[in-house]
C-alpha positions as CSV (number, residue, x, y, z in Angstrom):
1,M,60.6,143.7,146.5
2,I,64.3,143.6,146.3
3,K,64.1,145.9,143.0
4,I,62.3,148.6,144.9
5,L,64.5,148.4,148.0
6,V,67.5,148.8,145.6
7,R,66.0,151.7,143.7
8,L,65.2,153.3,147.1
9,L,68.7,152.8,148.3
10,K,69.9,154.3,145.0
11,K,68.5,157.6,145.6
12,L,70.6,157.9,148.6
13,E,73.5,158.9,146.1
14,W,71.8,162.4,146.1
15,G,73.2,162.9,149.4
16,S,76.8,163.2,147.7
17,A,75.6,166.1,145.6
18,L,73.9,167.7,148.5
19,A,77.0,167.4,150.6
20,C,79.2,169.2,147.9
21,R,76.6,172.3,148.3
22,L,76.8,172.0,152.2
23,T,80.5,172.4,152.2
24,Q,80.1,175.8,150.6
25,L,77.0,177.3,152.4
26,I,78.7,176.1,155.9
27,G,82.1,177.6,154.6
28,K,84.1,174.8,154.5
29,A,85.1,175.4,151.1
30,P,84.9,178.4,148.6
31,V,83.2,176.4,145.9
32,P,80.8,173.2,146.2
33,T,83.4,170.6,147.0
34,H,83.1,167.0,148.0
35,P,84.0,166.4,151.7
36,K,86.6,163.8,150.6
37,H,88.8,166.5,149.1
38,L,88.8,168.3,152.4
39,V,90.2,165.6,154.6
40,D,93.4,163.6,154.2
41,F,93.0,159.9,154.6
42,G,96.4,158.8,153.6
43,Q,95.0,158.2,150.0
44,L,97.3,160.7,148.4
45,Y,99.1,157.8,147.0
46,Y,101.0,159.9,144.3
47,L,103.0,162.0,146.9
48,P,106.0,159.6,147.3
49,Y,106.7,159.6,143.8
50,L,107.0,163.4,143.4
51,K,110.4,165.0,143.0
52,K,111.2,168.6,143.5
53,T,112.5,168.9,139.8
54,D,108.9,167.6,138.3
55,R,106.6,169.4,136.1
56,V,103.2,168.1,136.8
57,L,100.1,168.1,134.7
58,D,96.6,168.1,136.4
59,L,94.2,167.3,134.1
60,G,90.4,167.6,135.1
61,C,91.6,169.9,138.2
62,H,88.4,170.8,139.5
63,A,89.5,173.6,142.1
64,G,93.0,172.4,142.3
65,E,92.6,170.3,145.2
66,H,95.6,167.9,144.0
67,S,97.4,170.8,142.4
68,F,97.9,172.5,145.7
69,K,98.8,169.3,147.5
70,A,101.3,168.5,145.0
71,A,102.6,172.1,144.6
72,P,105.3,172.2,147.8
73,K,106.9,168.9,146.5
74,V,107.4,169.8,142.7
75,K,108.8,172.8,140.5
76,Q,105.5,173.5,138.8
77,V,102.1,172.3,138.4
78,I,99.5,173.1,135.5
79,G,95.9,172.6,136.3
80,V,93.5,172.2,133.4
81,D,89.6,172.0,133.5
82,I,86.8,173.0,131.0
83,N,85.4,175.0,133.9
84,L,88.0,176.6,136.2
85,L,86.2,177.0,139.6
86,P,87.3,179.7,142.3
87,H,90.2,178.7,144.5
88,P,92.3,179.9,147.2
89,P,95.4,182.0,145.8
90,A,97.9,179.9,144.1
91,P,101.4,179.3,145.0
92,H,103.8,180.9,142.4
93,N,104.4,177.4,141.0
94,V,100.9,176.4,140.2
95,K,98.9,177.7,137.2
96,F,95.4,177.0,135.9
97,Q,94.0,177.4,132.5
98,I,90.8,176.1,130.8
99,G,90.9,173.1,128.5
100,D,88.6,170.7,127.0
101,L,89.9,167.1,127.6
102,E,87.6,166.0,124.4
103,E,90.2,167.9,122.4
104,K,93.9,167.4,121.9
105,L,96.3,168.8,124.7
106,S,97.8,172.3,123.8
107,F,101.3,171.4,125.5
108,P,104.5,170.3,123.6
109,S,105.5,166.8,123.4
110,H,107.8,165.7,126.5
111,S,106.5,168.4,128.7
112,F,105.9,166.8,132.1
113,H,107.2,164.2,134.1
114,K,103.9,163.3,135.9
115,V,100.4,163.5,134.9
116,F,97.3,163.2,137.3
117,L,94.0,162.0,135.8
118,F,91.7,161.5,138.9
119,A,88.0,160.5,138.4
120,V,88.2,162.0,135.0
121,L,88.3,159.2,132.5
122,E,85.0,157.9,133.2
123,H,83.5,161.2,132.0
124,I,85.4,161.1,128.6
125,R,84.1,159.8,125.2
126,R,87.5,160.1,123.3
127,R,89.5,158.4,126.0
128,H,91.7,156.9,123.5
129,Q,92.9,160.1,122.3
130,L,93.4,161.6,125.9
131,L,95.6,158.7,126.8
132,Q,97.4,159.0,123.5
133,E,97.8,162.6,124.4
134,I,99.0,162.2,127.9
135,H,101.5,159.7,126.5
136,R,102.9,162.2,124.1
137,V,103.2,164.9,126.7
138,L,104.9,162.9,129.2
139,K,108.8,162.9,129.1
140,P,110.3,159.4,128.7
141,Q,109.5,157.1,131.8
142,G,107.2,159.8,133.0
143,Q,104.2,158.6,134.9
144,L,100.4,158.8,134.9
145,F,98.6,158.8,138.2
146,I,95.1,158.1,137.4
147,S,91.9,157.0,139.5
148,V,88.9,155.1,137.9
149,P,85.6,153.9,139.4
150,N,85.2,149.8,139.7
151,K,82.2,148.6,138.0
152,N,82.3,145.2,139.7
153,T,81.6,146.0,143.4
154,A,78.7,143.6,144.8
155,W,76.4,147.0,145.1
156,K,76.8,147.9,141.6
157,K,76.3,144.5,140.6
158,L,73.0,144.3,142.4
159,Q,72.0,147.4,141.0
160,R,72.6,146.1,137.3
161,S,70.6,143.0,138.2
162,V,67.4,145.1,138.8
163,G,67.9,147.0,135.5
164,L,69.9,150.0,136.8
165,T,73.3,151.1,135.0
166,G,74.9,150.8,138.5
167,F,77.1,154.0,137.7
168,S,78.2,156.0,140.5
169,D,77.7,159.4,138.6
170,P,75.1,159.8,135.9
171,D,77.6,161.7,133.8
172,H,79.8,158.4,133.6
173,K,80.3,157.1,130.1
174,L,81.6,153.9,131.3
175,E,83.2,152.5,134.5
176,F,86.0,149.7,134.5
177,S,86.9,146.5,135.8
178,R,90.5,146.1,137.2
179,S,91.4,144.2,134.2
180,Q,89.8,146.5,131.8
181,I,91.6,149.5,133.1
182,I,95.0,147.8,133.1
183,S,94.6,146.4,129.5
184,L,93.6,150.0,128.3
185,L,96.6,151.6,129.9
186,K,98.9,148.7,128.4
187,T,97.3,149.4,125.0
188,H,98.5,153.0,125.1
189,Q,102.0,151.9,126.2
190,F,102.0,152.5,130.2
191,S,103.4,149.7,132.2
192,I,101.7,149.2,135.5
193,I,103.6,150.3,138.6
194,D,100.9,150.0,141.2
195,V,97.2,149.3,141.8
196,Q,95.7,150.3,145.0
197,T,92.3,150.2,146.5
198,T,90.2,152.9,148.2
199,A,87.1,152.9,150.2
200,V,84.5,150.2,150.1
201,D,81.5,150.8,148.1
202,T,78.1,150.9,150.0
203,P,74.5,152.1,149.5
204,L,75.2,154.3,152.3
205,A,77.8,156.3,150.8
206,G,75.5,159.2,149.9
207,I,74.5,159.5,153.7
208,I,78.0,159.3,154.7
209,D,79.0,162.0,152.3
210,L,76.0,164.2,153.8
211,I,77.4,163.7,157.1
212,G,80.6,164.8,155.7
213,G,79.0,168.1,154.5
214,L,78.0,168.8,158.1
215,S,81.0,167.6,160.2
216,L,84.2,166.7,158.8
217,T,85.3,165.3,162.1
218,L,82.6,162.4,161.9
219,Y,83.0,162.3,158.2
220,R,86.9,161.4,158.9
221,Y,86.0,158.6,161.1
222,L,83.4,157.1,158.8
223,M,85.7,157.5,155.8
224,R,88.6,155.7,157.6
225,W,86.1,152.7,158.2
226,K,85.3,152.6,154.8
227,I,88.9,152.5,153.6
228,R,89.7,149.9,156.1
229,Q,86.9,147.9,154.6
230,G,88.1,148.7,151.0
231,K,91.4,146.9,152.0
232,L,89.7,143.9,153.3
233,Q,87.3,143.6,150.5
234,P,89.4,144.8,147.5
235,K,86.7,143.5,145.0
236,N,84.3,146.1,146.5
237,S,86.6,149.1,146.4
238,V,85.0,152.1,145.0
239,A,87.9,152.9,142.6
240,F,91.3,151.9,141.7
241,L,94.2,154.1,142.2
242,I,96.9,153.3,139.6
243,V,100.5,154.3,138.8
244,G,101.4,153.8,135.1
245,Q,104.7,154.6,133.7
246,K,105.2,155.8,129.9
247,Q,106.8,153.0,127.8
């Protein structure tokens, strides 16, 4: 009975994919966009670290959501994605280019002060090569801002107990425990400056996202609840938000 219930709850995750399409259909975004990118929940943890002289590399930039948020605070942002999506007109200091993150980066060494890698590493097979390349293109003492999914939430453990992967996205190649991602970053010569939690993991996340596709006001309220719960239950945080510094 538990196995059947868990598998049924797992199907609710399709609500997240549908929410992305709804944001475009209803006119909330120019391309299919997860509603979490359309509302500021105070989770833009990288903003206080940015400086007017910074050059920022946004890897896996999607439609430039984080590039646009960083642009007013820095000298330049370059966004890279394998499939560049339509986006609003970019400010003069934001540029986008196509690039495959399974391949080596095309930039010279020591080119950037900051690198963004949000919800990307879990999709990459050559993750060691990517982290080596990020280390290479960062200037001395440059910083990496990275988010990765937490594999050890109670909901994901329950999924694995009935034979499911527990992955929050079928395209994920792996997910991480807190100790695993910290160890991986240290292996690639990044010291850990900060680790933060985000929203609590729940089997109802797909329904909440679907609500966001229809009403950003209600979504904002529900997400603030999820984030409060994530702080109260750090072991059940959906993801880890990490600041690493090049050694």
